[in-house]
MMTF fields as JSON, N, C-alpha, C and O atoms, coordinates in Angstrom:
{
  "mmtfVersion": "1.0.0",
  "mmtfProducer": "UNKNOWN",
  "numBonds": 295,
  "numAtoms": 296,
  "numGroups": 74,
  "numChains": 1,
  "numModels": 1,
  "chainsPerModel": [1],
  "groupsPerChain": [74],
  "chainIdList": ["A"],
  "bondAtomList": [4, 2, 8, 6, 12, 10, 16, 14, 20, 18, 24, 22, 28, 26, 32, 30, 36, 34, 40, 38, 44, 42, 48, 46, 52, 50, 56, 54, 60, 58, 64, 62, 68, 66, 72, 70, 76, 74, 80, 78, 84, 82, 88, 86, 92, 90, 96, 94, 100, 98, 104, 102, 108, 106, 112, 110, 116, 114, 120, 118, 124, 122, 128, 126, 132, 130, 136, 134, 140, 138, 144, 142, 148, 146, 152, 150, 156, 154, 160, 158, 164, 162, 168, 166, 172, 170, 176, 174, 180, 178, 184, 182, 188, 186, 192, 190, 196, 194, 200, 198, 204, 202, 208, 206, 212, 210, 216, 214, 220, 218, 224, 222, 228, 226, 232, 230, 236, 234, 240, 238, 244, 242, 248, 246, 252, 250, 256, 254, 260, 258, 264, 262, 268, 266, 272, 270, 276, 274, 280, 278, 284, 282, 288, 286, 292, 290],
  "bondOrderList": [1, 1, 1, 1, 1, 1, 1, 1, 1, 1, 1, 1, 1, 1, 1, 1, 1, 1, 1, 1, 1, 1, 1, 1, 1, 1, 1, 1, 1, 1, 1, 1, 1, 1, 1, 1, 1, 1, 1, 1, 1, 1, 1, 1, 1, 1, 1, 1, 1, 1, 1, 1, 1, 1, 1, 1, 1, 1, 1, 1, 1, 1, 1, 1, 1, 1, 1, 1, 1, 1, 1, 1, 1],
  "groupList": [{"groupName": "MET", "atomNameList": ["N", "CA", "C", "O"], "elementList": ["N", "C", "C", "O"], "formalChargeList": [0, 0, 0, 0], "bondAtomList": [1, 0, 2, 1, 3, 2], "bondOrderList": [1, 1, 2], "singleLetterCode": "M", "chemCompType": "L-PEPTIDE LINKING"}, {"groupName": "LYS", "atomNameList": ["N", "CA", "C", "O"], "elementList": ["N", "C", "C", "O"], "formalChargeList": [0, 0, 0, 0], "bondAtomList": [1, 0, 2, 1, 3, 2], "bondOrderList": [1, 1, 2], "singleLetterCode": "K", "chemCompType": "L-PEPTIDE LINKING"}, {"groupName": "ILE", "atomNameList": ["N", "CA", "C", "O"], "elementList": ["N", "C", "C", "O"], "formalChargeList": [0, 0, 0, 0], "bondAtomList": [1, 0, 2, 1, 3, 2], "bondOrderList": [1, 1, 2], "singleLetterCode": "I", "chemCompType": "L-PEPTIDE LINKING"}, {"groupName": "LEU", "atomNameList": ["N", "CA", "C", "O"], "elementList": ["N", "C", "C", "O"], "formalChargeList": [0, 0, 0, 0], "bondAtomList": [1, 0, 2, 1, 3, 2], "bondOrderList": [1, 1, 2], "singleLetterCode": "L", "chemCompType": "L-PEPTIDE LINKING"}, {"groupName": "ASN", "atomNameList": ["N", "CA", "C", "O"], "elementList": ["N", "C", "C", "O"], "formalChargeList": [0, 0, 0, 0], "bondAtomList": [1, 0, 2, 1, 3, 2], "bondOrderList": [1, 1, 2], "singleLetterCode": "N", "chemCompType": "L-PEPTIDE LINKING"}, {"groupName": "GLY", "atomNameList": ["N", "CA", "C", "O"], "elementList": ["N", "C", "C", "O"], "formalChargeList": [0, 0, 0, 0], "bondAtomList": [1, 0, 2, 1, 3, 2], "bondOrderList": [1, 1, 2], "singleLetterCode": "G", "chemCompType": "PEPTIDE LINKING"}, {"groupName": "GLN", "atomNameList": ["N", "CA", "C", "O"], "elementList": ["N", "C", "C", "O"], "formalChargeList": [0, 0, 0, 0], "bondAtomList": [1, 0, 2, 1, 3, 2], "bondOrderList": [1, 1, 2], "singleLetterCode": "Q", "chemCompType": "L-PEPTIDE LINKING"}, {"groupName": "THR", "atomNameList": ["N", "CA", "C", "O"], "elementList": ["N", "C", "C", "O"], "formalChargeList": [0, 0, 0, 0], "bondAtomList": [1, 0, 2, 1, 3, 2], "bondOrderList": [1, 1, 2], "singleLetterCode": "T", "chemCompType": "L-PEPTIDE LINKING"}, {"groupName": "GLU", "atomNameList": ["N", "CA", "C", "O"], "elementList": ["N", "C", "C", "O"], "formalChargeList": [0, 0, 0, 0], "bondAtomList": [1, 0, 2, 1, 3, 2], "bondOrderList": [1, 1, 2], "singleLetterCode": "E", "chemCompType": "L-PEPTIDE LINKING"}, {"groupName": "VAL", "atomNameList": ["N", "CA", "C", "O"], "elementList": ["N", "C", "C", "O"], "formalChargeList": [0, 0, 0, 0], "bondAtomList": [1, 0, 2, 1, 3, 2], "bondOrderList": [1, 1, 2], "singleLetterCode": "V", "chemCompType": "L-PEPTIDE LINKING"}, {"groupName": "ALA", "atomNameList": ["N", "CA", "C", "O"], "elementList": ["N", "C", "C", "O"], "formalChargeList": [0, 0, 0, 0], "bondAtomList": [1, 0, 2, 1, 3, 2], "bondOrderList": [1, 1, 2], "singleLetterCode": "A", "chemCompType": "L-PEPTIDE LINKING"}, {"groupName": "SER", "atomNameList": ["N", "CA", "C", "O"], "elementList": ["N", "C", "C", "O"], "formalChargeList": [0, 0, 0, 0], "bondAtomList": [1, 0, 2, 1, 3, 2], "bondOrderList": [1, 1, 2], "singleLetterCode": "S", "chemCompType": "L-PEPTIDE LINKING"}, {"groupName": "ASP", "atomNameList": ["N", "CA", "C", "O"], "elementList": ["N", "C", "C", "O"], "formalChargeList": [0, 0, 0, 0], "bondAtomList": [1, 0, 2, 1, 3, 2], "bondOrderList": [1, 1, 2], "singleLetterCode": "D", "chemCompType": "L-PEPTIDE LINKING"}, {"groupName": "PRO", "atomNameList": ["N", "CA", "C", "O"], "elementList": ["N", "C", "C", "O"], "formalChargeList": [0, 0, 0, 0], "bondAtomList": [1, 0, 2, 1, 3, 2], "bondOrderList": [1, 1, 2], "singleLetterCode": "P", "chemCompType": "L-PEPTIDE LINKING"}, {"groupName": "HIS", "atomNameList": ["N", "CA", "C", "O"], "elementList": ["N", "C", "C", "O"], "formalChargeList": [0, 0, 0, 0], "bondAtomList": [1, 0, 2, 1, 3, 2], "bondOrderList": [1, 1, 2], "singleLetterCode": "H", "chemCompType": "L-PEPTIDE LINKING"}, {"groupName": "ARG", "atomNameList": ["N", "CA", "C", "O"], "elementList": ["N", "C", "C", "O"], "formalChargeList": [0, 0, 0, 0], "bondAtomList": [1, 0, 2, 1, 3, 2], "bondOrderList": [1, 1, 2], "singleLetterCode": "R", "chemCompType": "L-PEPTIDE LINKING"}, {"groupName": "PHE", "atomNameList": ["N", "CA", "C", "O"], "elementList": ["N", "C", "C", "O"], "formalChargeList": [0, 0, 0, 0], "bondAtomList": [1, 0, 2, 1, 3, 2], "bondOrderList": [1, 1, 2], "singleLetterCode": "F", "chemCompType": "L-PEPTIDE LINKING"}, {"groupName": "TYR", "atomNameList": ["N", "CA", "C", "O"], "elementList": ["N", "C", "C", "O"], "formalChargeList": [0, 0, 0, 0], "bondAtomList": [1, 0, 2, 1, 3, 2], "bondOrderList": [1, 1, 2], "singleLetterCode": "Y", "chemCompType": "L-PEPTIDE LINKING"}],
  "groupTypeList": [0, 1, 2, 1, 3, 4, 5, 6, 7, 8, 8, 3, 4, 6, 9, 10, 3, 11, 9, 11, 12, 3, 3, 1, 3, 6, 4, 9, 8, 0, 13, 8, 0, 9, 11, 9, 8, 14, 4, 5, 8, 2, 3, 12, 15, 11, 11, 16, 12, 7, 7, 11, 2, 4, 12, 5, 12, 10, 9, 8, 16, 3, 17, 16, 0, 5, 5, 5, 8, 14, 13, 1, 2, 1],
  "groupIdList": [1, 2, 3, 4, 5, 6, 7, 8, 9, 10, 11, 12, 13, 14, 15, 16, 17, 18, 19, 20, 21, 22, 23, 24, 25, 26, 27, 28, 29, 30, 31, 32, 33, 34, 35, 36, 37, 38, 39, 40, 41, 42, 43, 44, 45, 46, 47, 48, 49, 50, 51, 52, 53, 54, 55, 56, 57, 58, 59, 60, 61, 62, 63, 64, 65, 66, 67, 68, 69, 70, 71, 72, 73, 74],
  "secStructList": [7, 3, 3, 3, 3, 6, 6, 3, 3, 3, 3, 7, 1, 7, 1, 1, 3, 3, 2, 2, 2, 2, 2, 2, 2, 6, 6, 7, 1, 1, 4, 4, 4, 3, 3, 3, 3, 3, 6, 6, 3, 3, 7, 7, 4, 4, 4, 6, 6, 6, 7, 3, 3, 7, 6, 6, 7, 3, 3, 3, 3, 3, 3, 7, 7, 7, 7, 7, 7, 7, 6, 6, 7, 7],
  "xCoordList": [22.215, 20.999, 19.922, 19.898, 19.035, 17.904, 16.623, 16.386, 15.797, 14.477, 13.465, 13.827, 12.209, 11.143, 10.572, 10.01, 10.719, 10.262, 9.179, 9.417, 7.994, 6.842, 6.659, 6.361, 6.842, 6.601, 7.753, 7.656, 8.843, 9.995, 11.2, 11.419, 11.98, 13.193, 14.244, 14.532, 14.813, 15.85, 17.097, 17.014, 18.236, 19.527, 20.108, 20.327, 20.359, 20.898, 22.302, 22.578, 23.192, 24.573, 24.728, 25.714, 23.774, 23.857, 23.582, 22.804, 24.235, 23.979, 23.155, 22.46, 23.218, 22.42, 21.585, 22.12, 20.277, 19.383, 18.102, 17.515, 17.673, 16.377, 15.356, 15.717, 14.104, 13.056, 13.319, 13.169, 13.708, 14.029, 15.172, 15.131, 16.194, 17.316, 16.847, 17.284, 15.958, 15.461, 14.671, 14.795, 13.863, 13.124, 14.083, 13.847, 15.159, 16.162, 16.886, 17.082, 17.28, 17.998, 17.181, 17.736, 15.882, 14.992, 14.526, 13.682, 15.089, 14.752, 13.254, 12.7, 12.611, 11.176, 10.945, 11.443, 10.183, 9.824, 8.708, 7.805, 8.758, 7.771, 7.532, 6.407, 8.578, 8.418, 7.402, 6.889, 7.115, 6.11, 4.699, 3.772, 4.537, 3.245, 3.135, 2.16, 4.12, 4.162, 3.951, 4.565, 3.078, 2.961, 3.808, 4.007, 4.307, 5.19, 4.645, 4.321, 4.557, 4.219, 5.501, 6.194, 5.813, 7.048, 6.649, 6.11, 6.92, 6.567, 5.098, 4.756, 4.24, 2.801, 2.192, 0.987, 2.983, 2.499, 2.718, 3.824, 1.663, 1.788, 2.543, 2.192, 3.581, 4.414, 3.919, 3.406, 4.081, 3.896, 5.068, 6.206, 4.795, 5.851, 6.975, 8.137, 6.629, 7.626, 8.639, 9.689, 8.342, 9.265, 10.133, 10.927, 10.002, 10.783, 12.292, 13.045, 12.731, 14.167, 14.698, 15.893, 13.832, 14.287, 13.948, 14.394, 13.176, 12.835, 13.899, 14.12, 14.554, 15.627, 15.067, 14.116, 15.682, 15.39, 16.427, 17.629, 15.953, 16.834, 16.682, 15.681, 17.681, 17.648, 16.354, 15.987, 15.666, 14.438, 13.173, 12.079, 13.287, 12.104, 11.288, 11.8, 10.007, 9.1, 8.666, 8.178, 8.849, 8.511, 7.646, 7.941, 6.58, 5.712, 5.617, 5.377, 5.802, 5.553, 4.135, 3.799, 3.309, 1.905, 1.67, 1.884, 1.228, 0.984, -0.519, -1.225, -1.003, -2.432, -2.693, -2.017, -3.685, -4.024, -5.392, -6.334, -5.479, -6.774, -7.454, -6.822, -8.705, -9.418, -10.843, -11.319, -11.481, -12.87, -13.81, -13.4, -15.047, -16.076, -16.041, -15.895, -16.177, -16.256, -17.582, -18.613, -17.585, -18.825, -19.954, -21.12, -19.65, -20.714, -21.141, -22.078, -20.473, -20.834, -21.501, -20.917, -22.703, -23.422, -24.065, -24.716],
  "yCoordList": [-11.707, -12.457, -11.895, -10.699, -12.77, -12.362, -12.509, -13.528, -11.46, -11.518, -10.997, -10.376, -11.254, -10.657, -9.537, -9.782, -8.306, -7.133, -6.441, -5.966, -6.389, -5.789, -6.366, -5.641, -7.684, -8.38, -8.372, -8.98, -7.697, -7.602, -8.285, -8.162, -9.003, -9.619, -8.547, -7.733, -8.562, -7.595, -8.366, -9.359, -7.907, -8.469, -7.539, -6.357, -8.063, -7.265, -7.733, -8.932, -6.791, -7.127, -7.575, -8.226, -7.236, -7.578, -9.069, -9.678, -9.642, -11.037, -11.148, -12.145, -10.154, -10.127, -8.856, -7.748, -9.028, -7.891, -8.145, -9.224, -7.15, -7.234, -6.468, -5.772, -6.603, -5.842, -4.346, -3.59, -3.909, -2.489, -2.042, -0.953, -2.892, -2.578, -2.431, -1.53, -3.323, -3.281, -2.005, -1.401, -1.595, -0.34, 0.836, 1.704, 0.862, 1.925, 1.832, 2.84, 0.622, 0.396, 0.848, 1.355, 0.668, 1.048, 2.505, 2.952, 3.236, 4.658, 4.894, 5.829, 4.033, 4.176, 5.379, 5.439, 6.335, 7.507, 7.124, 6.374, 7.621, 7.35, 5.85, 5.379, 5.098, 3.656, 3.29, 2.172, 4.235, 3.986, 3.891, 3.468, 4.282, 4.234, 3.042, 2.933, 2.158, 1.033, -0.269, -0.499, -1.11, -2.473, -3.351, -3.039, -4.45, -5.323, -6.747, -7.293, -7.327, -8.735, -9.481, -9.137, -10.495, -11.267, -12.718, -13.373, -13.209, -14.59, -14.895, -15.952, -13.937, -14.144, -13.833, -14.01, -13.377, -13.086, -11.619, -11.099, -10.953, -9.565, -9.553, -10.273, -8.726, -8.663, -7.602, -6.56, -7.883, -6.85, -5.887, -6.307, -4.621, -3.61, -3.879, -3.576, -4.441, -4.716, -5.781, -5.917, -6.531, -7.579, -7.145, -7.944, -5.907, -5.438, -5.543, -5.881, -5.258, -5.302, -6.725, -6.958, -7.666, -9.032, -10.033, -11.179, -9.634, -10.538, -10.427, -9.353, -11.542, -11.575, -11.791, -12.545, -11.11, -11.314, -12.302, -12.112, -13.348, -14.393, -14.546, -14.127, -15.146, -15.407, -16.127, -17.12, -15.621, -16.241, -15.751, -16.157, -14.889, -14.388, -13.468, -12.868, -13.382, -12.453, -11.41, -11.746, -10.138, -9.035, -8.043, -7.681, -7.618, -6.588, -5.447, -5.672, -4.229, -3.045, -2.601, -2.371, -2.48, -2.126, -0.726, -0.457, 0.155, 1.547, 1.76, 1.548, 2.172, 2.411, 3.9, 4.734, 4.202, 5.592, 5.891, 5.11, 7.016, 7.463, 8.256, 8.696, 8.421, 9.203, 9.449, 8.909, 10.254, 10.565, 9.733, 8.823, 10.06, 9.371, 9.824, 11.012, 8.865, 9.204, 9.899, 9.427, 11.028, 11.808, 11.048, 11.378, 10.045, 9.313, 8.051, 7.38, 7.717, 6.514, 6.944, 7.685, 6.489, 6.844, 5.628, 5.709],
  "zCoordList": [-22.974, -22.749, -23.665, -23.957, -24.114, -24.943, -24.139, -23.49, -24.198, -23.583, -24.591, -25.591, -24.318, -25.106, -24.251, -23.184, -24.728, -23.993, -24.793, -25.903, -24.226, -24.902, -26.3, -27.249, -26.412, -27.666, -28.65, -29.716, -28.314, -29.213, -28.571, -27.366, -29.376, -28.863, -28.627, -29.504, -27.421, -27.039, -26.627, -25.903, -27.087, -26.679, -25.626, -25.894, -24.43, -23.329, -23.008, -23.017, -22.723, -22.39, -20.939, -20.593, -20.103, -18.688, -18.483, -19.217, -17.475, -17.133, -15.857, -15.66, -14.997, -13.777, -13.801, -13.846, -13.769, -13.937, -13.15, -13.239, -12.383, -11.709, -12.551, -13.5, -12.199, -12.888, -12.726, -13.686, -11.533, -11.316, -12.223, -12.795, -12.351, -13.234, -14.683, -15.399, -15.1, -16.477, -16.734, -17.799, -15.768, -15.912, -16.103, -16.943, -15.323, -15.453, -16.79, -17.47, -17.162, -18.411, -19.619, -20.594, -19.555, -20.648, -20.548, -21.325, -19.579, -19.389, -19.245, -19.823, -18.466, -18.243, -17.346, -16.222, -17.858, -17.07, -16.116, -16.486, -14.919, -13.877, -13.69, -13.857, -13.347, -13.169, -12.09, -12.067, -11.196, -10.164, -10.742, -10.051, -12.002, -12.677, -13.632, -14.376, -13.615, -14.544, -13.777, -12.735, -14.307, -13.8, -14.697, -15.871, -14.151, -14.912, -14.881, -13.827, -16.078, -16.213, -16.548, -17.506, -15.763, -15.942, -16.168, -15.276, -17.366, -17.725, -17.433, -16.902, -17.795, -17.679, -16.333, -16.152, -15.387, -14.044, -13.703, -13.855, -13.241, -12.803, -11.474, -10.54, -11.407, -10.208, -9.239, -9.645, -7.947, -6.937, -7.053, -7.267, -6.913, -7.009, -6.004, -6.273, -4.863, -3.829, -4.26, -3.632, -5.312, -5.767, -6.952, -7.449, -7.41, -8.566, -8.32, -9.233, -7.099, -6.798, -6.665, -6.846, -6.354, -6.072, -7.169, -7.107, -8.165, -9.264, -10.342, -10.902, -10.628, -11.627, -13.023, -13.228, -13.969, -15.382, -15.91, -15.727, -16.558, -17.071, -18.572, -19.153, -19.191, -20.623, -20.99, -20.361, -22.011, -22.49, -21.819, -22.212, -20.814, -20.117, -21.023, -21.967, -20.698, -21.373, -20.351, -19.272, -20.708, -19.807, -20.572, -21.711, -19.925, -20.493, -19.503, -18.317, -19.975, -19.174, -19.492, -20.653, -18.473, -18.653, -18.111, -16.929, -18.988, -18.624, -18.556, -19.542, -17.412, -17.258, -17.397, -16.796, -18.199, -18.473, -17.889, -18.03, -17.243, -16.751, -17.85, -18.811, -17.691, -18.687, -18.244, -17.245, -18.998, -18.71, -19.549, -20.27, -19.44, -20.192, -21.638, -21.928, -22.542, -23.966, -24.204, -23.725, -24.943, -25.093, -25.781, -25.565, -26.599, -27.292, -26.574, -27.008, -25.484, -24.728, -23.437, -22.645, -23.228, -21.986, -21.409, -20.368]
}
């Protein structure tokens, strides 16, 4: 199956895949810190196990970073 993952076309050998499976397959470290957009919709974390990835889907892994105030911006 072919999907678009983070803007890049990926060929996957799996035919049945959940969002959780895809996170594992892509060796995502700390998946609990990643939000997932599936076909333009942000998913609830509780649906990662039940949301299927299908041929032609677009998936984005969104990593949120914390930080402090920039010293020149006040």
